[in-house]
C-alpha positions in Angstrom: 9.1 71.3 -21.8 8.4 67.9 -20.1 5.4 69.4 -18.4 4.0 70.7 -21.6 4.5 67.3 -23.3 2.8 65.5 -20.4 -0.2 67.8 -20.5 -0.5 67.3 -24.2 -0.3 63.5 -23.8 -2.9 63.6 -21.0 -5.3 65.7 -23.1 -4.8 63.4 -26.1 -5.5 60.4 -23.9 -8.7 62.0 -22.5 -9.9 62.8 -26.0 -9.3 59.2 -27.1 -11.1 57.8 -24.1 -14.0 60.2 -24.8 -14.1 59.2 -28.4 -14.1 55.5 -27.5 -16.8 56.0 -24.9 -18.9 58.0 -27.4 -18.7 55.1 -29.9 -20.0 52.7 -27.3 -23.5 54.1 -27.1 -26.3 54.9 -29.5 -29.5 56.8 -29.0 -32.5 55.6 -31.0 -35.8 57.4 -31.5 -38.5 54.8 -32.2 -42.1 55.4 -33.1 -44.7 55.5 -30.3 -45.6 52.1 -28.9 -43.3 50.4 -31.3 -40.1 49.8 -29.4 -41.2 46.4 -28.2 -40.8 45.2 -31.8 -37.0 45.8 -31.7 -36.1 44.7 -28.2 -34.6 41.4 -29.2 -32.7 42.9 -32.0 -31.3 45.6 -29.7 -30.3 43.0 -27.1 -28.4 41.0 -29.7 -26.8 44.1 -31.2 -25.5 45.2 -27.8 -23.9 41.9 -27.1 -22.3 41.6 -30.5 -20.9 45.2 -30.7 -20.5 45.9 -26.9 -22.7 49.0 -27.3 -25.3 50.6 -25.0 -28.5 51.4 -27.0 -30.9 53.9 -25.5 -34.4 54.0 -26.9 -36.9 56.8 -26.7 -40.4 56.7 -28.2 -42.1 59.6 -29.8 -44.6 59.9 -32.8 -42.6 59.3 -35.9 -44.1 62.3 -37.8 -42.7 64.7 -35.1 -39.2 63.3 -34.9 -37.6 65.3 -37.7 -38.9 68.6 -36.3 -37.4 67.7 -32.9 -34.1 66.8 -34.6 -33.8 70.3 -35.9 -33.5 71.5 -32.4 -31.9 68.6 -30.5 -29.3 67.7 -33.2 -27.4 71.0 -33.1 -27.7 71.0 -29.3 -25.9 67.6 -29.1 -28.8 65.9 -27.4 -30.4 64.3 -30.5 -30.5 60.7 -31.6 -28.2 58.7 -33.8 -31.1 56.9 -35.5 -34.6 58.0 -35.9 -37.8 57.1 -37.8 -39.4 59.4 -40.4 -42.1 59.2 -43.1 -40.9 59.3 -46.6 -42.7 62.5 -47.5 -40.5 64.3 -45.0 -37.3 63.1 -46.6 -36.9 65.8 -49.3 -37.0 68.8 -46.9 -34.8 66.9 -44.4 -32.1 66.3 -47.0 -32.2 69.9 -48.3 -31.8 71.2 -44.7 -28.8 68.8 -44.1 -30.4 66.9 -41.3 -29.6 63.4 -42.5 -26.4 61.5 -43.3 -26.3 59.4 -46.5 -26.2 55.6 -46.0 -23.8 53.3 -47.8 -26.0 50.5 -49.1 -24.8 48.4 -52.1 -27.2 46.9 -54.6 -27.4 43.6 -52.8 -28.5 45.3 -49.5 -31.0 47.5 -51.3 -32.5 44.4 -53.1 -33.6 43.1 -49.7 -36.4 45.7 -49.8 -39.2 46.2 -52.3 -38.1 48.6 -55.1 -40.9 51.1 -54.4 -40.1 51.2 -50.6 -36.4 51.6 -51.4 -37.1 54.4 -53.9 -39.0 56.2 -51.2 -35.8 56.8 -49.2 -33.5 57.6 -52.2 -32.9 61.2 -53.3 -30.9 61.9 -56.5 -29.6 58.3 -56.4 -28.3 58.7 -52.8 -29.8 56.5 -50.1 -30.8 58.2 -46.9 -32.8 55.5 -45.1 -33.8 51.9 -44.8 -37.5 51.2 -45.1 -39.2 50.0 -41.9 -42.9 49.7 -42.7 -45.4 50.4 -45.5 -49.0 51.3 -45.6 -51.2 51.9 -48.6 -54.9 51.9 -49.5 -56.7 48.7 -49.8 -60.3 47.6 -50.4 -62.2 46.7 -47.2 -65.5 44.9 -47.6 -68.3 43.8 -45.3 -68.6 40.0 -45.8 -72.2 40.0 -44.6 -73.1 42.4 -47.5 -70.6 41.3 -50.1 -69.3 37.7 -49.5 -66.2 38.1 -51.7 -64.5 41.1 -53.3 -65.2 42.0 -56.9 -62.5 42.0 -59.5 -63.0 45.3 -61.3 -63.9 48.8 -60.6 -66.6 48.6 -63.2 -68.1 45.7 -61.3 -68.2 47.8 -58.2 -69.9 50.6 -60.1 -72.6 48.1 -61.3 -72.9 46.7 -57.8 -73.2 50.2 -56.4 -76.1 50.9 -58.8 -78.0 47.9 -57.4 -77.2 48.9 -53.9 -78.6 52.4 -54.4 -81.8 50.9 -55.8 -82.1 49.3 -52.4 -81.2 52.6 -50.7 -77.8 51.2 -49.6 -74.3 52.0 -50.9 -71.9 49.8 -52.7 -68.3 51.1 -52.8 -67.4 54.4 -51.1 -64.1 56.2 -51.7 -62.8 59.8 -51.4 -62.4 60.2 -55.1 -62.5 64.0 -54.6 -59.0 63.9 -53.2 -55.8 63.0 -55.0 -54.6 60.6 -52.3 -57.6 58.4 -53.1 -58.1 59.1 -56.8 -54.4 58.6 -57.6 -54.9 54.8 -57.9 -57.1 55.4 -61.0 -55.2 58.5 -62.4 -51.7 57.0 -62.4 -52.4 53.7 -64.3 -54.4 55.8 -66.9 -51.5 58.1 -67.7 -51.2 60.8 -65.0 -47.9 61.6 -63.2 -47.0 64.1 -60.5 -43.5 65.1 -61.8 -41.7 64.1 -64.9 -38.1 62.9 -64.9 -35.0 64.3 -66.4 -32.6 62.2 -68.6 -30.7 61.0 -65.5 -33.8 59.8 -63.8 -34.2 62.6 -61.2 -37.5 64.4 -60.7 -38.3 67.4 -62.9 -40.5 69.5 -60.7 -41.2 71.9 -63.5 -43.0 69.1 -65.4 -46.3 68.5 -63.7 -48.4 65.8 -65.3 -51.8 66.1 -63.7 -53.5 67.3 -66.8 -52.5 64.7 -69.4 -55.1 63.2 -71.6 -55.0 60.0 -69.4 -55.5 62.1 -66.3 -58.5 63.9 -67.8 -60.0 60.5 -68.8 -59.5 59.1 -65.3 -61.1 62.1 -63.5 -64.0 61.9 -66.0 -64.5 58.3 -65.2 -64.4 59.0 -61.4 -66.9 61.8 -61.9 -69.5 59.2 -62.9 -69.6 57.7 -59.4 -70.9 61.1 -58.2 -73.1 62.1 -61.2 -74.8 58.7 -61.1 -75.5 59.2 -57.3 -73.4 56.2 -56.3 -71.5 58.3 -53.7 -73.1 60.7 -51.2 -72.3 64.4 -51.5 -71.5 64.4 -47.8 -68.2 62.5 -48.3 -66.7 65.5 -50.1 -64.4 67.8 -48.2 -62.4 67.5 -45.0 -65.0 65.5 -43.1 -65.6 63.0 -45.8 -63.6 60.2 -44.2 -65.7 60.4 -41.1 -68.9 60.1 -43.2 -67.5 57.0 -45.0 -66.5 55.4 -41.8 -69.9 56.0 -40.3 -71.8 54.5 -43.3 -69.5 51.4 -43.3 -69.7 50.8 -39.5 -73.5 51.3 -39.7 -73.6 48.6 -42.4 -75.1 51.0 -44.9 -72.1 50.5 -47.3 -70.7 47.2 -48.5 -67.1 48.3 -49.3 -64.7 51.2 -48.8 -61.3 52.2 -50.1 -59.3 52.9 -46.9 -56.0 52.1 -45.2 -54.8 49.8 -42.5 -55.4 52.5 -39.9 -59.1 51.6 -40.3 -58.8 47.9 -39.4 -59.0 48.3 -35.6 -61.9 50.8 -35.6 -63.9 48.5 -38.0 -63.2 45.5 -35.9 -64.2 47.4 -32.7 -67.5 48.3 -34.4 -68.2 44.6 -34.9 -67.9 44.5 -38.7 -67.3 41.2 -40.3 -64.9 42.5 -42.8 -62.4 41.3 -45.4 -59.5 43.0 -47.1 -58.3 42.8 -50.7 -56.0 44.6 -53.0 -57.6 47.4 -55.1 -59.6 46.2 -58.2 -58.7 46.3 -61.9 -59.4 49.3 -64.0 -61.3 49.4 -67.4 -57.9 49.3 -69.2 -57.1 46.0 -67.4 -54.4 47.5 -65.2 -54.7 47.1 -61.4 -55.5 50.3 -59.4 -52.3 51.8 -58.0 -52.0 53.9 -54.8 -49.7 56.1 -53.0 -47.2 54.2 -50.8 -46.5 55.6 -47.3 -43.2 54.4 -46.0 -41.6 54.7 -42.6 -37.8 54.4 -42.6 -34.8 54.4 -40.2 -32.4 57.3 -40.9 -29.2 58.5 -39.4 -28.8 62.0 -38.0 -26.1 64.3 -39.4 -25.1 65.0 -35.7 -24.6 61.3 -34.9 -21.1 60.9 -33.3 -20.7 57.6 -35.0 -22.6 57.4 -38.2 -21.0 54.1 -39.3 -22.1 52.4 -36.1 -25.6 53.9 -36.5 -25.8 52.4 -39.9 -24.6 49.0 -38.6 -27.5 49.2 -36.1 -30.0 49.8 -38.9 -28.6 47.0 -41.0 -28.6 44.6 -38.0 -32.2 45.1 -36.9 -33.5 44.7 -40.4 -32.3 41.1 -40.7 -35.3 38.9 -41.6 -35.5 37.2 -38.3 -35.8 40.5 -36.4 -38.1 42.0 -39.0 -40.4 39.0 -38.6 -40.6 39.5 -34.8 -41.1 43.2 -35.3 -44.1 42.5 -37.5 -45.5 40.0 -35.0 -45.4 42.6 -32.2 -46.4 45.8 -34.1 -48.5 44.5 -37.0 -46.8 47.0 -39.3 -46.1 45.5 -42.8 -42.4 45.3 -43.5 -41.3 46.0 -47.1 -38.7 43.2 -46.9 -38.9 40.8 -49.8 -37.9 37.8 -47.6 -41.0 38.4 -45.5 -43.5 38.9 -48.3 -43.7 35.2 -49.1 -43.5 34.1 -45.4 -46.7 32.4 -44.3 -47.0 34.8 -41.4 -47.9 37.5 -44.0 -49.0 35.4 -47.0 -51.6 33.5 -45.0 -53.0 36.6 -43.2 -55.7 38.2 -45.4 -55.2 41.7 -44.2 -51.4 41.7 -44.2 -51.2 40.0 -47.6 -53.6 42.5 -49.1 -51.5 45.4 -47.9 -48.3 43.6 -49.0 -49.7 42.9 -52.5 -51.1 46.4 -53.0 -47.7 47.9 -51.8 -46.0 46.2 -54.8 -48.5 48.1 -57.1 -48.1 51.4 -55.3 -45.7 54.2 -55.8 -44.1 56.3 -53.1 -45.2 59.9 -53.0 -42.4 62.2 -54.4 -40.2 63.0 -51.4 -39.2 66.5 -52.6 -40.3 69.7 -50.9 -42.2 70.7 -54.0 -44.7 68.0 -53.4 -46.3 70.2 -50.7 -47.4 72.6 -53.4 -49.4 69.8 -55.2 -52.0 68.7 -52.6 -54.1 71.9 -52.3 -54.6 72.7 -56.0 -55.0 69.0 -57.0 -57.7 68.4 -54.4 -59.5 71.6 -55.4 -59.5 70.5 -59.1 -60.8 67.1 -58.2 -63.7 68.4 -56.1 -64.6 70.9 -58.8 -64.5 68.1 -61.4 -66.4 65.3 -59.7 -69.1 67.7 -58.4 -69.8 68.9 -61.9 -68.9 72.6 -61.1 -66.1 72.6 -63.7 -65.1 70.3 -66.6 -62.2 68.0 -65.6 -59.8 69.3 -68.3 -60.3 73.0 -67.3 -60.0 72.2 -63.6 -56.8 70.1 -64.1 -55.2 72.7 -66.4 -55.8 75.4 -63.8 -54.4 73.2 -61.1 -51.2 72.6 -63.0 -50.8 76.3 -63.7 -51.2 77.0 -60.0 -48.9 74.2 -58.8 -46.2 75.4 -61.3 -46.4 79.0 -60.2 -46.2 78.0 -56.5 -43.2 75.8 -57.1 -41.4 78.6 -59.0 -42.1 81.0 -56.2 -40.9 78.5 -53.6 -37.7 77.7 -55.5 -37.0 81.4 -56.0 -37.4 82.2 -52.3 -34.8 79.4 -51.5 -32.1 80.8 -53.8 
């Protein structure tokens, strides 16, 4: 009997030691070439909590897919980085642990960024960085940005008379046209009475949406945009015209800053212009966020890590080293961002942007919506008919997807 008790006590002690050891280390997956931005925060966290933090870099868009395999195998991370448009499917598949963030902690981030990592009123991530479309202009061709989209249209008419282009944008794709459609009355999905998304209510063919697409169509019908920018290779055509100094301005994202600089363009950056109804152009907000794996051995410690590294002093250093715009309200008015033209333009536009719906049904929207826009702006189909057909197709695809998941 004594031997049995001794063995039981020994096994219990070993399990306690193993549990204590497991709690003393965390594995973090960080985005590629971004771990330098959190080195100081990690060093301070290790000292304060007596924890060993191991960091592995990999492209953030691939991390959730790798988690599906590594998590169940016990070799996955405690904390990883994902884009907000992957959140919906990750939650449905049970890959992420909910976070406990009270109202005060959530208020440290911009509302749109926080919403990007909230599903059905449950928080699953802390926003890390935002990116959204902005207006980029060649200062040698356009000394200062114009205020309204109508002014850009008039400017483009003058430029075409001189065989140049004014403003170029991929208005044949919803990612770029959404900035006009949303403020004029379009919506992706409606909401139920409790504020959750109603994926059966697709609002891409509202009267305001039809008006918006009809307005954008004029940029093509008046010859202000080249036909070559339509389709999958359109962005390459826009970049070429801008870097060849044949276009004065483009609507693009922060990912274009470095290539334009490398091409020797003397460019400026501004938030998107005002629409004819007086509202500023909106845009889709892309958000990267830190999330906790379901398979983390210490989810509470993992969340402490996320909270710790997102303190303003560490976020500021992260921005300095990575140049990614943090959606942290304390940093928005900091001179390091406010006095930087490019960073401030992205930050201001981010407050006007809305996160893409982070539900799996969103994947059924892109194809039909883009097809409807291309048919509309090219004049092959009237905007109302094209948008009506797109909504029918999206609704059918969503119903089929939901039925297959039951």
